[in-house]
C-alpha positions as CSV (number, residue, x, y, z in Angstrom):
1,M,-0.1,0.0,0.1
2,M,2.7,2.4,1.0
3,M,4.6,1.5,-2.2
4,V,1.6,2.8,-4.3
5,F,1.4,5.9,-2.1
6,D,5.2,6.5,-2.6
7,S,4.9,5.9,-6.3
8,A,1.9,8.2,-6.6
9,L,3.8,10.9,-4.5
10,A,6.8,10.7,-6.7
11,L,4.9,11.0,-9.9
12,L,2.9,14.1,-8.3
13,V,6.2,15.6,-7.4
14,L,7.5,15.3,-11.0
15,G,4.1,16.6,-12.4
16,V,4.2,19.8,-10.4
17,A,7.8,20.3,-11.2
18,L,7.0,20.1,-14.9
19,L,4.2,22.4,-14.3
20,V,6.4,25.0,-12.6
21,V,8.9,25.0,-15.7
22,N,6.1,25.1,-18.2
23,A,3.9,27.6,-16.5
24,N,2.5,30.5,-18.5
25,G,3.0,33.2,-15.9
26,A,5.3,34.0,-13.2
27,R,2.4,33.9,-10.7
28,T,1.4,30.4,-11.8
29,A,4.9,29.1,-11.5
30,V,5.2,30.6,-7.9
31,I,2.1,28.8,-7.0
32,G,3.4,25.6,-8.5
33,F,6.5,26.2,-6.5
34,I,4.7,26.4,-3.2
35,A,2.9,23.3,-3.9
36,L,6.1,21.6,-4.8
37,G,7.6,22.7,-1.5
38,L,4.8,21.2,0.5
39,L,4.9,18.0,-1.6
40,L,8.6,17.7,-0.9
41,A,7.9,18.1,2.6
42,V,5.7,15.0,2.5
43,V,8.6,13.2,0.7
44,W,11.1,14.0,3.7
45,V,8.6,12.7,6.0
46,R,8.4,9.4,4.1
47,L,12.1,9.4,4.2
48,G,12.2,9.8,8.0
49,S,13.7,13.3,8.2
50,V,10.9,15.1,9.9
51,D,13.1,18.1,10.7
52,V,14.0,18.7,7.2
53,A,10.2,18.2,6.5
54,L,9.3,21.0,8.8
55,T,12.0,23.2,7.4
56,E,10.9,22.7,3.7
57,A,7.3,23.4,4.7
58,A,8.1,26.4,6.5
59,I,10.9,28.0,4.6
60,G,10.7,26.4,1.0
61,G,6.9,26.4,0.8
62,G,5.9,29.2,3.0
63,A,8.3,32.0,3.6
64,T,9.9,31.7,0.1
65,G,6.3,31.5,-1.5
66,I,5.2,34.7,0.1
67,L,8.5,36.3,-1.0
68,L,8.2,35.2,-4.5
69,L,4.4,36.3,-4.6
70,R,5.3,39.8,-3.5
71,A,8.1,39.8,-6.2
72,C,5.7,39.0,-8.8
73,G,3.4,41.7,-7.6
74,R,6.1,44.3,-7.8
75,L,7.6,43.1,-11.2
76,R,4.4,42.4,-13.0
77,P,4.0,45.9,-14.7
78,S,7.7,45.8,-15.8
79,V,7.5,42.2,-17.2
80,S,4.1,42.6,-18.9
81,D,5.9,43.2,-22.3
82,T,8.7,40.8,-21.7
83,P,8.1,37.8,-24.2
84,S,7.9,34.2,-22.7
85,P,10.9,32.0,-22.9
86,G,11.3,29.9,-25.9
87,I,10.8,26.1,-26.3
88,I,14.6,25.8,-26.5
89,L,15.3,27.7,-23.2
90,R,12.4,25.7,-21.4
91,I,14.0,22.4,-22.5
92,V,17.3,23.6,-21.3
93,A,15.8,24.8,-18.1
94,A,14.2,21.5,-17.5
95,A,17.3,19.4,-18.7
96,L,19.8,20.9,-16.2
97,P,18.0,19.7,-13.0
98,V,17.5,16.3,-14.7
99,L,21.2,16.0,-15.3
100,L,21.8,17.2,-11.9
101,V,19.4,14.4,-10.4
102,V,21.1,11.9,-12.5
103,A,24.5,12.8,-11.3
104,I,23.4,12.6,-7.7
105,V,21.7,9.2,-8.2
106,A,25.2,8.0,-10.0
107,V,26.9,9.3,-6.9
108,V,24.7,7.5,-4.4
109,L,24.6,4.3,-6.2
110,D,28.5,4.5,-6.5
111,M,28.7,4.9,-2.6
112,P,30.4,2.1,-0.6
113,E,28.6,0.0,1.7
114,P,28.3,0.9,4.4
115,A,28.2,4.7,3.4
116,P,30.7,6.9,5.1
117,S,29.1,8.8,8.0
118,L,30.1,11.0,10.9
119,A,26.8,10.1,12.6
120,A,28.6,8.3,15.5
121,Q,30.8,11.2,16.2
122,A,28.2,13.7,16.0
123,A,25.7,11.7,18.4
124,A,28.6,10.7,20.8
125,P,28.1,14.0,23.1
126,M,24.4,13.8,23.1
127,P,24.1,12.3,26.5
128,E,26.5,14.8,27.9
129,L,24.4,17.8,26.3
130,G,21.1,16.4,27.6
131,L,19.7,16.4,24.0
132,G,17.6,13.9,22.5
133,N,17.3,15.2,19.0
134,P,20.4,14.5,17.0
135,V,19.7,17.3,14.5
136,T,19.7,19.9,17.3
137,A,22.9,18.3,18.7
138,V,24.8,18.7,15.3
139,L,23.5,22.2,14.8
140,L,24.2,23.6,18.3
141,A,27.3,21.4,19.2
142,F,28.9,19.5,16.7
143,R,28.9,22.2,14.1
144,A,27.9,25.3,16.2
145,L,30.2,27.7,14.4
146,D,28.6,26.9,11.1
147,T,25.3,27.5,12.8
148,L,26.3,30.8,14.1
149,L,27.7,32.0,10.8
150,E,24.4,31.0,9.1
151,K,22.4,33.4,11.3
152,V,25.1,36.4,10.5
153,V,24.5,35.7,6.8
154,L,20.7,36.0,7.5
155,L,21.4,39.4,9.1
156,L,23.6,40.4,6.1
157,A,20.9,39.4,3.6
158,L,18.3,41.5,5.4
159,L,20.8,44.5,5.4
160,G,21.1,43.9,1.5
161,V,17.3,44.1,1.1
162,W,17.3,47.4,3.3
163,S,20.1,48.7,1.2
164,L,17.7,48.9,-1.9
165,T,16.0,51.9,-0.4
166,Q,16.8,55.5,-1.1
167,D,19.2,57.2,1.2
168,G,16.5,59.6,2.6
169,R,14.3,56.5,3.5
170,W,16.9,54.7,5.5
171,G,15.3,53.7,8.8
172,G,11.9,54.1,7.7
173,A,9.1,51.6,7.4
174,P,8.6,49.1,4.3
175,P,5.2,49.6,2.3
176,A,2.0,48.2,3.9
177,L,1.5,44.5,2.9
178,D,-2.1,45.0,2.3
179,D,-3.6,46.7,-0.9
180,G,-6.1,48.7,1.2
181,V,-9.0,46.6,0.2
182,A,-11.0,44.8,2.9
183,K,-10.7,41.0,2.7
184,G,-13.2,39.4,4.7
185,S,-11.7,35.6,4.9
186,L,-8.0,37.0,5.0
187,T,-9.0,39.2,8.1
188,L,-10.8,36.2,9.9
189,L,-7.7,34.1,9.3
190,A,-5.5,36.9,10.6
191,R,-7.6,37.0,13.8
192,V,-8.0,33.4,14.3
193,L,-4.7,31.8,13.2
194,P,-1.9,33.8,15.0
195,P,-2.7,32.6,18.5
196,I,-2.6,29.1,17.4
197,G,0.5,29.7,15.3
198,I,2.5,31.4,18.0
199,V,1.7,28.4,20.4
200,A,2.9,25.9,17.5
201,G,6.0,28.0,16.9
202,I,7.1,28.1,20.6
203,Y,6.3,24.4,20.8
204,L,8.5,23.7,17.9
205,V,11.4,25.4,19.7
206,W,10.8,23.9,22.8
207,A,10.2,20.3,21.6
208,G,13.3,20.8,19.2
209,A,15.8,19.8,21.9
210,D,14.4,16.4,22.1
211,H,12.0,16.0,19.2
212,P,11.7,17.2,15.4
213,G,11.6,21.0,15.4
214,G,13.9,23.9,16.3
215,T,14.7,27.5,15.6
216,F,14.2,27.8,11.9
217,Q,10.9,26.0,11.9
218,G,9.6,27.8,14.9
219,G,10.8,31.1,13.7
220,A,9.3,30.6,10.2
221,V,5.9,29.7,11.8
222,L,6.1,33.0,14.1
223,A,7.1,35.1,10.8
224,G,4.1,33.7,9.0
225,M,1.8,34.8,11.6
226,W,3.1,38.2,11.7
227,L,3.1,38.5,7.9
228,L,-0.7,37.1,7.9
229,V,-1.5,40.0,10.3
230,M,0.2,42.6,8.1
231,M,-1.3,41.2,4.8
232,A,-4.7,41.5,6.3
233,G,-4.1,45.0,7.1
234,L,-4.3,44.6,10.8
235,S,-0.6,45.8,11.3
236,K,1.7,47.8,9.4
237,P,5.4,46.9,9.0
238,P,7.6,48.6,11.7
239,E,10.1,51.3,11.0
240,T,13.6,49.5,10.4
241,A,15.3,51.9,12.9
242,A,13.0,51.2,15.8
243,R,15.0,50.2,18.8
244,W,12.9,46.9,19.5
245,V,13.5,45.7,15.8
246,R,17.2,46.2,16.1
247,L,17.3,44.3,19.5
248,A,15.2,41.5,18.1
249,L,17.5,41.2,15.2
250,F,20.6,41.0,17.0
251,A,19.4,39.2,20.2
252,G,19.9,35.7,18.7
253,P,23.3,36.0,17.1
254,A,24.7,38.3,19.9
255,L,23.6,35.8,22.6
256,F,25.1,32.9,20.6
257,L,28.5,34.6,20.1
258,A,28.5,35.6,23.8
259,V,27.9,32.0,24.7
260,G,30.8,31.0,22.5
261,F,33.4,33.4,24.0
262,A,32.1,32.4,27.4
263,G,33.3,28.9,26.6
264,F,36.8,30.1,27.0
265,F,36.1,30.7,30.8
266,I,33.6,28.2,31.7
267,A,34.2,25.3,29.5
268,D,37.0,24.0,27.1
269,G,37.0,26.6,24.3
270,F,34.8,28.6,22.0
271,L,31.3,27.4,21.7
272,A,32.0,24.7,24.2
273,Y,29.4,24.1,27.0
274,P,30.0,23.5,30.7
275,P,28.9,19.9,31.7
276,G,25.3,20.0,33.4
277,L,24.4,23.4,31.8
278,A,24.6,22.6,28.1
279,K,20.8,22.0,27.6
280,P,19.5,25.0,29.3
281,I,22.1,27.3,27.5
282,I,21.3,25.6,24.2
283,V,17.4,26.1,24.7
284,A,18.1,29.8,25.7
285,V,20.1,30.4,22.6
286,E,17.6,28.9,20.5
287,A,14.8,31.0,22.0
288,A,16.8,34.0,21.1
289,L,17.6,32.7,17.6
290,T,14.0,32.0,16.9
291,L,13.0,35.7,17.8
292,S,15.8,37.0,15.4
293,I,14.9,34.4,12.6
294,A,11.2,35.5,12.9
295,V,11.8,39.2,12.5
296,I,14.5,38.6,9.8
297,I,12.1,36.8,7.5
298,A,9.2,38.9,8.1
299,L,11.2,42.1,7.4
300,M,12.9,40.6,4.6
301,V,9.5,39.7,2.8
302,A,8.2,43.3,3.7
303,G,11.0,44.7,1.7
304,P,13.2,48.1,1.9
305,A,11.8,51.1,3.5
306,A,9.4,52.9,1.4
307,K,9.1,56.2,3.3
308,A,11.3,58.3,5.5
309,P,11.5,57.7,9.2
310,R,9.2,59.9,11.4
């Protein structure tokens, strides 16, 4: 039975991917891309990678989809006269990913048995850290420096978006995400879903220490709830120079960096955790990082400032 489901899922993924490549308009392609992200999340669940599935659904299908839809809305007037890609370009665009998949399959099939793995080394400190989720142990302990740098890259990406504004508007607020037209269903969702989404986002972070979940998944859910409220016109994007915005953006990376340097004095070195206190410290860092990620994603979607600060 599951073989039939998996086969149908694989065919559906391929079909939606082809729909995205051959879509007549950018908006149709983006909607197909969002559907593809959600289908891939189901694929990851079937492969037993629930953490990756949550990330794909929240980031790949959710936040990225909203970002692309807003980009379509802004670019539509300027691309209306642009001719559609020719058949050759579409074939090349479809062939390149196919070649990439074939190359990946060839590499996987050529791997020795058992495949090389660092899983044992990564999982070894889990009892000492008090963590039950190996993904969290890898991200916050085994390769904590990479995780810290990823958060810095996110901040730099947001600064890149902000830099697209005019000099006189630096520090101002991004444009409103609603079009000023009352939307009954969207307004209802924006009033009903955020309390549920906030609880779900916090739970994903809290449970991430021992179960699937974590900062990116929780932060993406919280960002989605904030964006929903702004898109319904119930709230306006804040000024990028607001003190609370700057504090929220730097809270996660700053605490992570402070914990890293504290490791020189209370543990064995940079980003090392003292015995017995590792889990509380990691949960605190994850909580701060979740806040930063949520604000970064939401403000990245909102875009650069559209008016001068008050």
